[in-house]
VEXMI-876657 format. One record per residue (C-alpha): x, y, z. Coordinates in steps of 0.05 Angstrom, whole numbers, plus 5000, padded with zeros to 4 digits. Last residue first. Example, Ala and Ser with C-alpha at 12.3 -4.5 7.8 and 13.67 -1.06 7.14 Angstrom:
<rs>
527349795143524649105156
</rs>
This chain:
<rs>
423766693825422667443827415167443820410567453759411866723743411866473815406166893842402066713781403165983796400466043866394766503847392665993794393065433845389065803898383566003850383065323817382164913881376964473847374264933792377364503738373663863758367164253767367464533697364965243698371765563686372765313616366065573594367766273616364366593676370666823711372566603781379866463766380667113727387167133689386967683637388567443567395567513538395566853502401466623544397666733609391066433588393765793558398965783613393665793668389765223636396164813635397765023706391064763730392764083699399564123733395964223799391563623784397663183772400763423837394263223872394762533841401762493870399162693939393562183938386762503941381162493992382163234010389563114021392162404031399262154037398161404034403261253979408961474023412360784026410360603955404660303915404560513842398060823817400161523839406261473794401861413733398262053752404962393764407262223694400562413664401363113694408463153669406062973599400663503603405664023625410163863566404363883517402364573543409464823538410564603467418064683463423364943414418365273367416065723424423165983431422966283361416666653379419766883445425267283409430667513456436368023452432068613429427068513485420068753469416668113492418267613547412567103557416066493530421966663576417566693637414066043620420665673611423565953675417365763716417365053689424764953708423665243778417764783789421764173769427564383814422764463873419963763860426963483868429163943925423063723968424962993977422962423932419861793963413161843926416861863860421061243876416560713845415361113782422661103762425261803744425961913669420162423672424662903710429562893652424363253609423463823659430863933671432463903596427364453584430464883639437364753611435164993542432065633569438065813612442765683553438266113509438466693559446166653561446666603485442367223477446467603528452767473487458067023517465467133527464767793564459567543613456668103655451068373610450569103630449069403562443568883549440269003617440468443667434568013691434667473639442167423632442567323708439366633697445466303665448165973728441265873759439065423702445765063703445164943778438264643768440864183713446363913759441663813817436663423774442062973745444962833814438062623840436262213778442661793780445361683710452761703726451561423796453260683782459160883739462461283795462462033779469162333759466962593691460662923720464763303773469863533722464263803678460964153737467664443758468664723687461765033687463065323756469665623733467265933668460766213697464366523756469966803713464867183672461567393737467867723764470068033697463368383686461768643754454268643753449069183742441868943749440269413806441068903862448568923866452468273863455167923925449167443926451267203857458066933878455566633944449766283909454465983857459465753909453765423948451265073885458264803874458364553946451564243932454863833876459963563926454663423979450463003931456762623909458662463981451662223999451461773937457761423961455161394032448961014009452360324014453360444089459860444130463660684070470060834110474061184055468261544023465961774092472862034109473762394043466862704048468362964118474663284092470563634038465763874092471664164132472564684077466065004102460365254058455465684096449465454135443765964137444265994061444266634021438166753978435966543908429766213937430665523905438265543911437565773984432865183999437564683968443464984005439964934072437764214059444763984037448264354093443464034143445263354115452763494115452663654189448663024204452962574161459162824196455962714264454261994246461361904221464262124287465662844303472663104321475063084392475463714435480463614491478163934556482664524572488564494619491965164629498665294595497565994569496165704499490065344527487266004553488066314484484565714452478665794500478366544486477266394413482866504363483067004305487566874245485366154243489865544241487664994193482764464218485863814241481563774304475263754261469764244246462364264228460063804284462564304336456564154382454964894384455864974309451564374293446364614343446165304310445064994241439364574269436165174302436965584239433565044198427864994248426865754249426665794173421565244166415165644155418666154111412966174060417765954005420365394049413265144060412265153985417564613979412764104007416063734064420063084057426863354076424563814132421963304183427562814168432763354179429363614242429362904270436762824254438363484288434663274352437962584351444862894345444563184415444163854450438963954503438164644534431864414572427865034555430765244488433064584457428264064486422264534494423164834425423764144392417563894429413464504411415564464338413963714335407263784369404964334322407263964261404063314286397363654297397563974228399263294198393562974236388763504210391063404138390062644139395262124159402662084146405961404141413261514121413762204151409861984212414061364225420561744215418662304261416461824316422861424310427262044311423762294374424261614409431761524397434661014446428560694478423760734419429560544374430659894412423359694412422559884339428259454314430859744249437959834275443860284258439160724218441661144161440261894166443962274110442361844050436262244026433361903963437161253976434361264048427161274023426360603989430360054025431960364093425260714098421460104074424759684130422960224180415760224157415259464162417759484234412660024249407159584219409159024266409559494325402559734314401460464298397961024335395261714319390262024367395462354412402062334376406461764354403361244399406160544390400760024395401259334427397458774392402558374354408558554398404558434461402557744437409757544424412157814491406457484529407956824494415156854515413757014588408256484590413055914576412355604508407455024498408154284489401854004458396453704502392653184462385553074484381452444470374252444491369952104543371352584600378852484594382951984554390252164549395152354494402152484522404653094560412053304555414253374628413652624639407552304668404952184738399451664746392351914744388651724809388352434835385752734771380352214764378152304837377853054830373752994766368952524799368352974860366253594820370054094778375053914724382354144732384254524668387355114707390954674757393454214702396354804664399755074727402754394740405254364668408455054672411854864737414554234705416954604644420655104688423754534728426054194664429154834637432754974703435454264707437954324635441454974650444954684711447154074671450054524617453954924668456654284700458854024632462454674618465754684687469354034671470953654735477953784761484653664729490453494774496553944773503153574765508053744821513854214810521354154805525254814805526855074736532954834698537655364669541555114610547255554587548155434513552954994475547854934420548054174422547754174498542254694500537754254456539353604492537853874561543553994610544153744682548254184727555254044756558554554712555654204652552353534659550152994611544752504632539752804583533353224589529053314527525753994521520954074462520954794438516155354458521755864448521356134520520155444549526155164512530655724538527955694610528654944616522654504606519454174666520353464690513853264724513952954793507052624799510051964778514351974840508352114884504451554852510151064862510651254936503251134945503750454913509450284959505550485020500050005000
</rs>
């Protein structure tokens, strides 16, 4: 007995590798050779190296596997849970009366998974069921409602579908707010305001609900920013989504000016429009001066990609609105935006980042154009050399931009629309300037007006190349560009008594009434295609069908305007007595007359 114990203790002595073999992870074989009175391993002996043997140690015994123990614990928990669930089920289904009690008591115990049994003269098969916590979660997801505003709710299943549609259909039209997750529960906890805004924009209700949501949204934004002094990216993203899919007429009325300025101010306050590698300024802030004196100042890190997209998105919206109105933007061009584009193009976290970068690049050109023309005097006199250079440089940059587009974006409808809108605005000063004050030395005034006219026509015809399934997902700049093109065509066809322009020759280039009718038919066909925003209803009409009706009103308006007749929406003529034409005619005619006779 003692001998066996001694053998076991000797076997437990484990020869360990020397320090050199252990360090190189090599096999250490001990030999009987000695060097300086110390045993040497075979590897050190051959290499004539100093072999340092570690002190002898005992072999560690292995215990029971913790993995097996953990699995056994889980299985015991599952079986106990199923047993409790079965007991609860038997208690609920326990028949009343003494006979039922006797039957239940005399039944032999069964396994946790119930088997078919005879009870009360009929066969019942009890299927294995999920624990109540799982079934409650599934049932709550199917029946629970998510309240957007008071009186407007949406089930969680429909909300999931809306978010999927947003990522697939609407994000490619406005790629500045991609979602990290499309799980409604998670978004409702992390970004509730953004979720509510997305759901309402993608599934708007009737006119009254939209008015209620607009009021609630503005009050909520004002309370968060002004009262609570909140500053976060979610607020700016919600404002972006709210503004992007609005009717462009709201920007003309100035209804969204305050929201745009709030968003631009938040970007500046949160330093989303700058990065640590920004070039040195001629004037420092007081914080930078304090830092130069040697005091510790909190390090300002540059924005992440979500912050970069947010800043670029507000720049895109503000520049689109300023191009439409011909006014300076509330968010100026910043050289940092080009660095942001380089970073996003390098990282490419989302497939839509490539389109985002190209949209920002072309809006940078629009910003340069607006800045150049906003510096001109308002009396029709322009600095000739400055504006001649402006046309030459911007036209060259547009050509370079088009030549460097990725192949998959070369025919993108958004980029095409922005490019044509910039060209219309680029040559527009020729219309408003006097012949002797025409700014471009290399071009005659007639050629400038003709280029504006041709690009406006191209803009309108290229609009009809847009796929029908994305029309309902388009943002306000797209329809604003179409309106601007139609307005320029009608204005130029109406010009008389100008020695540099002949409207009768221009009429041979385009049949404006036929063009408007084709656009109306295009919107009518788009209204028949189901899409994410297909349910936008106004006065029992789909929004695209309403656009088609507006264009029908414009066709009547043009026939009166271009013929020189007085426009009287409530006249007694035969055309005006048709009930279909009278629907909203007065407001539509006043709207178009404001555009054509105004300064747009």
